[in-house]
N, C-alpha and C positions, 0 to 999 in steps of 0.2 A: 504494500500500500504506500503510495507516494504522499508527499506533504499536502498537496491540494485536496486529495480525498480525505485525509485525516482532519484537515481544517474544516471541511464541509460537514463531517460528522459531528465535530465539536459544536459547531453553530447550531445544528439540528437538535442536539441534546439540550443545549441551553434554551432554545425556543420552546421545547416541550416542557421543560421545568417552569419557565415563565408562565406559559399558558395554564399549566396545572395549578400553580399558586394563585393565578388570577381567578380561576373558575372554581376553586375548591369551596368558597363561600359564595354561592350564587346570588344571595340577597344583596341588593344594592343598599348598603348601609349608609343612610344619610348622615351627614355631619351632625353630631350631637354636642350640646353645650355642657361641658363638665363643670359642675358646681360643687361647693363644699357642703358638708352635711349640715352645718349651722345655717347656711343660706337656704338649704332645702327645708329645714324646720321652720324658718321664717316665712317661706312661701306657703307652707302648709298652714301655719297660723293665720296668715293673711287670706287664706281661702283661694289662692291662685292655682293650686295643683288640681288638675282635673282627674288624672288617672296615673297609676304607677304599675310597674311590672317588677316583681322582686324575684331575683335569681340568687339565692343565698344572701350574701351581703351586698351584691350589686343591685342598684335600683335605677331603673330608667322610667321616664314618664313624660307627660305632656302638661304644659302650663296652659292657663286660660287663654293666652294670646296665641296659642298654637305652637309655641317653641318647644323643641325637644330638649331634654336634659338627662344627665346621668350623674350618679354619685355613689359613694361607698358608705355604707352605714355600719356603725359598730353594733355589737350585740345588745341592742336596746329592746328589752321585752315589752315596753309600753308603746313601741312605735306603731304597731298595727292598730291598737285601740285609738291612738291619737288620729291616725289617718281616717279611721271609721267615723270618729266624732266629727271630723270636718267634711264628711261626705265624699271622700276620695275613692274612686273606683280602684279596687285592688285586685291584681291578678298575680298569681305566683306560679312558678315552674321550677322543677328540680335543676340542679347544677349539671350541665352537660360537660362531659369530658372533652377537652380540646383535642380535636383531630390533629395529629401531627402532619406536617407538610411532607410532600414527596421528597424534598431535599433532605429533610431530617431522616426519613426512612432510608434513603440511599446512604447517608453517612453511617447510620447504625448497622446496616447490612453490608457495608463495603468490604470488610475483611472476608466475610463468608462468600460474597459474590466473586471476589478476586480468586479465592481458592478454587471455586467451582470453574471459573474461566480457565485457570491454569491447568486444571485436570482435563477439561474438555480439549484444550490445545494439545497436550501431550498425547491424549488418546487418538486424536485425529492424525497427529504426526506418526504415531506408531502404525496406523492403518494406511498411511499415505504413500507407502512404497519407498522407492530409492532416494527420494530427495528429502525425506523427513529427518527430524532431529534424532529420532529413535530408530531410524531405519538402517542400523549398522549392518545387519545381515542381508540387506537387499542388494541385488546385483547392480553394478554401475554400467552394465553393457547397454550401449545406445543402438537403437534401431537406425541403420543408415538409410537415408532416403536422399538420393541425389537427383533432384529434378533439374537442377542447374549444375553445370560443370561435371557432367557424367563422364566417367572414364570407361572405355571399352578396350578390348584386346587390340584394336587398331592403334591405340595410343601407346601401347607397350611394344617396344622394339629391342632387338639385340639379345633377347633371351628366349629364343624360339623353343628350345627343348623344355624349359620350365613352363612355357605357355601350353605346350602340348599336354604336359602332365596335369595341369589344373583344368584345361579345357575338357578333359575326360570327366572330371568331377561335375562340371557345369552341365555337360550332356547327360550324365546320369540323373541329375536333378530334374532336367527337362523331360527326359524319356527313360524312366527306370526299367520299363518292360524290355527294352532293347538288350539290356545287360542281364536281367533276371531270367530271360529266356534261355540263356546258356548257363545259368546257375551262378552268375557273378553277384557278389555282394558289394554294396557301396562302401568305399573306404571310410573308416571312422575319423581319420585325421591326416592332415598333410602338413609337414614341417618345412618351411622355406628357410634355407640356410644360405648365407652368402655374406661377403664383406659389406660394410656400410655404404649406402648410396647406389647399390646395384638395382634397386627397384622392387624390393620385396613388398613393401607397403603399397606401392603403385600397382603391383600385380594383384594384390588382394582387393584393391578398389576396382580393378578391371573385372575381377570375378563378380563383385557386387553389381557392377554395371551390366554384365552379361547374363547373370542368373536372374530368372524371374521369381526369386524366392526371397523371404526376409533375410537380412544380413545384419547381424549384431557385431559390433566392434567394441573391444575393451583392451586396455593396456594391462600388462602383467603387474604393474605396480598398484593398480586399482583394487587388487584383491587384499593386499596386506594393509592392516589397520593397526592402531595402537592396542586394541583389545584382542586377546587370544581367542581364537575360534571364529572371528569375524570373517576371515578369508575363506575358511571352509564353508561357512554359511552362505557367502556370496557365490561360491562355486555351485552349491546346491540350487540356489535361486536362479542362477544363470541357466543351468540345465533344465530347470522347470520351465523357464521362459522359452527355451529352445523346443521342448517337447510340445508346448502349447501351439507353437508356430511352425511345427515340422511339416514338410521338409524345410530346413533352413541352414544357414552357415553362420558359425561363430568364429570371429577372427580375434586372436589374442596376439597383440603386438609386444615384442620384447618379452617373450615367455621366460627368458633366463632370470627375470626378477623373482619368479616363484619356482622355477623348475631346476634350480641348482641341486647338485648331488646332496642327498641326505647324509647326515653325520659329518658335515663340513664345519661344524662349530664345536666349541669347547663345552657348550651347555648340554642339557639333556634333550630328550625327544619332544619336549613340550614347546618346541619352537613354533612361532606363528607361521613362518614360511613353510616349514615342514608339514604342519597340519594342513595348510592349503594345498600343498603338493599331493599329500596322501588322499585328500578328498577328490582332487582332480583325477588321480589315477583310478580311483574307485568308480567315479562317474563315467570315465571313458571306457572302462572295461571291467565292469562289476556284474553283479547278479541282475541288476536292473538294465533293461535294454533301452538304448537311446536311438531307436530306429529313425532315420531321416535327419539326424543332427550331425553335421560335419564340422569338425573343429580344424581350422587352419591357423597355424602359429608361425611366427617369424622370429628369427634370432640371428645374430652374428657371432654368437659364442656357443657353438654346439659342443665344444669340448668340456664345458662345465655342467651340462645337463645330466640329470639323473638317468642311468641306464634303463630303469623301468619305464621311463617316459618315451624312450626311443624304440622300444620293442614293437614288433608287429601286433596289431590288435588295438594299439593306442594311436601312435602315429605310423600308419601303414606306409606312408610315402614320405621320403625325405628328398625334397626337391632342391637341388643346388642351383643357386642363382649367382653365377660367377661374374667377374668383370668381363665386359664384351670384348670380342676380338675385333679385327679391323672391319669386317663386314658388319658386325653388330654395331660398332661405333658409327659407321656411316649411316646405318638405318636409324639410329637414335638421333643423329644430327639432322637427318631429313625431317623427323617428327618435330624437333624443336625449331628448325629453320622455317617451318610453315608459320610460326607465330611472329616472325619478324620480316622486314622487307630487305631482301638480300640483292646484291648486284649480280650482274652476269659473270663477273670474274671470280666469284666465290666458288671454289671447288671443294666440295665436302669430302671427296676421296682423299685429297691431299691433307686436309685437316685430320681426318681419321687416321691416316698413316703417321702423322706427327704427334699423335696423342696416345701412345701405348700405355697401358695400365690405368687409363682414365675410367672411372665408373660412370654410370648414367647421370648421376647427380653432378659430377665434374663437368660433363659435356653440356648439361643444361646450364650450369653456371658460366661456362665458356661462351655459349651463344648469347646469354643475357648480358655478360660483360661487353661483348662486341657491340651489341645494340646500344648500351649505355655510352660507350666510347664514341660511337658514331653520332649519337644525340648531343654529346658534349661538344663535338666539332660542328654542330648545326648541319649535319648531312641529312639528305632525304633517304638514302639507302645505306645499307651496311656493306662495305667493300672488303676485299680479301686482306688489305692492310690492317683494317680494324680487327679482323678475326685473329691475325697473326699477333698483333699487339695485345689483344685480350688473352691469347694463349700464353704469351710470355708473362703476363701479369699473373695468371692463374698458376703457372708452373714455377715461376721464379720469384714472384712477389712484385709489388708495385715499385716503379722507379723512384729513387730518392735523389733527384737532381738537386734538391736544395742542400744536400749534405756538403759541408765545406771540406774540400780535399786540396792539399797543396800539390804542386807539380811533382814533388818527390813521391808523394803517396800514389798519385796517378801512374807515375812511371813504374813504381814497384808492383802495383796491381796489374799493369799491362804485361810486365815480364812474367809475373806469377801465372796469369791466365794463359799467356803465350806458351809457357812451359807445359801446361796441361794439354793445350791444343796440339803442339808439335809432337809430344809423345803419343797422343791418341791418333794423330795422322800417320805416324810411322809404325804403329802397332797394327799388324794385319788382323788380329782377332778382335780388335776394339770396334765398337759401333761407330758409324760415320758421324762426323761433327755436323751438328745442325746449326749452331749459332755460338758465337763468343762475344762477350760484352764486358766492359769495365765500368758500366753504369751501375752504381749500387742498387741492388734489388733485394727486398726483404731484409734478411740478416747478413747477406753476403755483399762484399765490396765489388765482386765481379763473378761471372759465371761462364763456364764452358759447358755447353749442353750437347750431349751426344744422344742420338736416337737410333734404335735398331731399325733395320730395313723391313723386318717382319716381327710378328709376335713370337717371343721366345718363352718356352715353358720349362726348359732346363738349360743349364749353362755348363760348358766344358771347362776343364782345368786351364786350358790356354786362354779362354775368355776371362776367367777370374784373375789369372796372373796379369793379363793386360790391363784390367781395371785397377789392380794394385799399383802397377807402374804409372798409369795415367794419374792416379791420385797423388803419387809422390812427385810428379813432374813439376808442380808449382814450387815445392820446397827446394828441389834441386836447382831450378832456374834462379831462385833468389840467391842461393849459395854461389852459383857460377858467375852471376853478374855483379852482385853487390858484396860478396865475401861472406865468410862464416860469421863474422861479428855483426853483420847487418841483417841477419835472418830474423823475420818477424813472427808474430803469433798467428798470422793469417792462415797458416796451414793446419791449424788445430782440427778443424772438421775433416780435412783430407786424411790426416793421420788416424783419426778416430774411425773413419770409414774403412781405411786400409786394414787397420788392426782387426776390426770386426769381421771383415771379409776373410782375412787369413785365419782367424779363430774358427769361423764356420767351416772353412776348408779342412781344418785339422780335426775338429771335434764332431762335426755333423756329416760332412760329405765324404769322409774317409780318404782324403787326398794326400795323406802323409805316408811316406815309405816306412819310416821308423815305427809309427804307431799303428799302421795298418788300417783296414776298413772296419773300424769299430766306432761306435757312437759314444762320445764322452760328454755330451751336452745336456744330459737329463736334468742336472741341477741348475741349468741356466734358464729354465722355463719360469713363467709367471707363478708366483707363490699362490697356492691354493691350500688353505689351512688344513682341510680334512685329509688331503693327500700328503702334504709336505711333512706332517708330524711323524708319520710312519715310514717315510721315504728313506731308503738306505743310500749311503754314499757310494757311488759307482766309480769313483776315481781316487786312487791312492795319492799320497803326497809326491811320491816318485814319478807317477804318471803325470801329475799336474806340472811338475818341473819340465818333463819332456814336452808337454803341450806348449808351455811358455817358450821353450827353445825353438820348437818348430814354427810357432807363430812369428817369433822374431826373425827366424831364418827366411820365411816367405816374404816378410815386409822388407828386409834388407836386400833380398834378391830383386824385388821390384824397384827399390831405391837405386841399386847399382845399374839396373837395366835402363831406368829413366836417365841416369847420369850419363851413361854411354851414348844414348840417343841424342841428348841435348849437347853433349860435347862434340859429337860428330856434326850435328845440324845447328851449330851455334849461329850461323848466318841466317838461317830460317827463323830462329828465335828473335833475332834483332829486327828482321823485316816485319814479322808479325806484331811484335810489340809496338813498333813505330806506327804501323797501320792502325792498331787499336787506339793509340794515343790520339791520332788524328780523327778517325771516324767513330771511335767509341764502341760501335757494334758492327760485327762482320758476320755474314751468313756463311754456311758451310761451303757453298760454291765459291764465294769470294776468297775464302781461306785457301781452297784448293787451287784456284787460279793464281793466287799470290805465291804459294809455295812451289807449285809445279811449273807454271808458265811465267812467273815473275810479272804478272799483270796486276796493276793497282786497281782497287775498286773504283768504279765510275758511279758517281752519285749526282742526282739532279740538284741537290742542295749543297754542292761543293763550294760554290761562291758564298753561300750563306755562312758556311763554316769558316771560311777564310776571313769574311768580313766581321764575323762575331769575335774572333780572336786575332786581331792584326798584329799585336805585339807579343804573341805567345812565344815562350821559350821552346816550344815544340819544334818550331821551324829550324832551330839549331841542330836538331837531330838528323837532318838531312832528307826528310821526306815531307812534301807538302801536297795537298790534294790538287789534282788537276782541275782546270775549269771544265764545266759541262760542255760537251760538244754537240 
């Protein structure tokens, strides 16, 4: 109830009270002249009193001139005889108890009325369902109705296999006889598994849009409450709602909130989350049949789910929703590109090739960022340059051109990134260079970006060793050009990446000759309390020392390899660093032309660059941009 309605009701109550007080004595009491008792007796003695009416000690009457009067008499036993002697008409009536006003009644009964009102309120709330103050045990599942913004399978791209799995469920709900004819039973549950942003929730919305059945949606965290037993009660209520609306679909998003392995805590079994999970297990596969109720759940943490939840009969299907491949990325880009105005030069295939590892959410963000960049430049359409700029922003972070850097800092960054690029260019197993820049982006002062020519699902030893060498190239270039004492902390992230890669090669991939094809990385997993308490140490101290030696050996080999390449190709390093200082950003093709054919980049804005920094010390390095031809 808003303030206006409340104010209106207050005014109505006061009007009713006023009217009641006005009409509770319907007689129009005329104004009476109140006199003293002594004056009254004088009037009686003078014979001016015509009649009186006595109500206890209150006396009202009429004078001979027609005036009304009233007075109060003491307990005078001779009063009546005096009045009779003077011929006064006397009428008497008993004392009437004064009727209390409505307001007085209200005040006296207010505490009782308040208690009754509060009782009625709580009773209604208890019966009111999920939104009530006492409706703790009611399910918070919402019936999804998408009249506007309806999502169908046409809006879901890049996950065709996952779509086929859930399409079968939708077909079963539409025409169950087709499957029952062959003795097939409807699956009780489907679990959508995949990394964040791959489209699990979108796929569930598409199921809701395609299926002509009720669709309930709830989050895993909506079951758990501060009171023990509330989650289990909500599960029961949710299944009751599902049975009433069968056939129907219930979608539980982020089921790992309640579906984690039991016994994963230090407390007893009276844990609220465990009670909720137990009830969910019983409802999905217990003595009571839930015919026509299909549960679809989504999670990106299948490793922590309870094994009882994953067995057939509960979640019969585990649908993996992976990151899309190049064909899937192109299909996803086509879906999102329909929502913006793109130019004829936008090639979605090229964008899909240049975005390996991107999820559906990343690609949607990429398209949206390109539209925002084009709008910022007051363009009517989104061009390929906008998409490329948006891709750089999404992958490497926004440009920090306002960052103050000295010429010495720029020079050091240019040689550092040039070292990465030269090593990557001369490593056959390395991915091709896509772009190199010394413009600060995100948390990096510069970036060398390599992209695979195709989607890779496994990596060779040669490829991993090439990546270690590439990572050490920046540090080596700093040492060669500026000396050992001038080495900076800029290579910290490179060293971290190289160390992690070498450690994975030794402990997980079995690529060490001394340690052999064994896994030593079990203790490196994310801590999960229920499992880590009883976990045994699978690596002795002696083995740990050997692991450290092998990791150091791999990193040092990559360092020496990078040093050998850069020592041999020192002229290429100088050329590339100078070009980066002048142009700030070079594409893979420009780097290839510069190192192989000694062709300087040709830019339309070369004059602008020259005019912008006419007195720059960069010109002293021997390389200036050519004017546009």
